[in-house]
N, C-alpha and C positions, 0 to 999 in steps of 0.2 A: 369649660373643659367638657361643659354636656350640651351647649350650642353646638361645638367642633366634632362630637361625635353626632350628635342627630342628622347635624349636615354633611358628615360623613356616611351615615347610613341611607340617608334619600339618597346619597351619590350613588350609593352602590343598587339603591330598590331602581333606580333611573338606568342606571348602568344594565341593570339586570335584563328590563323588561325592552330596551332597546334590545339588547342581543335577541331577543327571542322574539322581535318585533323582525331583526336581519338573518335571524333562523328562517321564517315564515317565508318572508319573502325569496330565500334564495332555494327553499323546495318548491314554491311556486314555479319560479325561474324554470329551475330543473325537469317539474313538470311538463310547463310549456317549451320547453327546446325538448321533449321526451316525444311529444305531441305531435312536432314542426317536422321532425324526421320521421317517426310514424308515417305521418301525410305525405312528405315528400317521398317514400317507399313506394304506399303506395300509388302516389300520381306512374314513377315509374314505372312499377307492374300493369296499370293500366294503360298504359301507353302501349307495354311491348305486346297488349294480348290484341290492341286496336290494330296495332299493325303487323300480327301475324293473323288476326281475322281477316284483315282486309286482303291478305295476298291469297289467304286459303280462300277465300269469295272470288280473286281474281280468277286462281289456279280453276274455278268448278264455274266458271262466265255468269256467276250470281251478281247479278246490278242489284243496287241497293237506289231503292226512291226516298228522296228527302220529305220528311212530313214537313208540311205546311206551319205557321207559329201560328197557336192557338194565343190568342188572348188571355191572361193570368189573374187579372183582376176581378172583383165582382162587382164593380160597377156596373150596370147597364147599360148596354148599345141606346145612343140617346138618337130619333132618326133624324136626318138632315131637313132643313126648313128651307127651302124653294124662298130662293130672292125673288124679290121684286124689280122693276125696273130704274123704279129710283130710292132714293139715298136723301138723307137728311143734312151730308154733305154734296149732293146734287148741283153742280155748279150753274146749272137754267131750269131750276124750279117752275112747275106749271104756276102761274097766275091767272086768276079772275082778272076780269076787266075793269072789276071796280077797284082792287087794287093796283092795275096798271095808270088807270088814271088817276091813281091817287099818288104816283110813284112820280109821275110825269110831272102835277101838281108840286113835288118837293121841290124836286130839282129843277123847273122853272123859277122857283123862289128862293135859292141857294146860288142860281147866278143870278141872279136878281141881283143879289148881296153883295155880289163879287166877291164871293170867297172860293 
């Protein structure tokens, strides 16, 4: 009897804690939806103000100049390096006379083997 009473009180405590968690989630959801509605209303108001401002500026023949975009990062601008004429993937690298002689000797040896 005591065991069933204890399990019932444990279940009751668990359901109460779950109900409080659900109530917290519901309040969070309502606050977020209210914030979303407020943001949407502000966006509508800003769009209307922008529209009226553009109409008034067109009425007064005032031209707006677009501001060039600026870099927003804090990283320093790195200077670009000058490229040299050759790279390590150059198809025809410069070869010294000794290396050219070694290459021809090696190609003759391979040809003589018949590979």
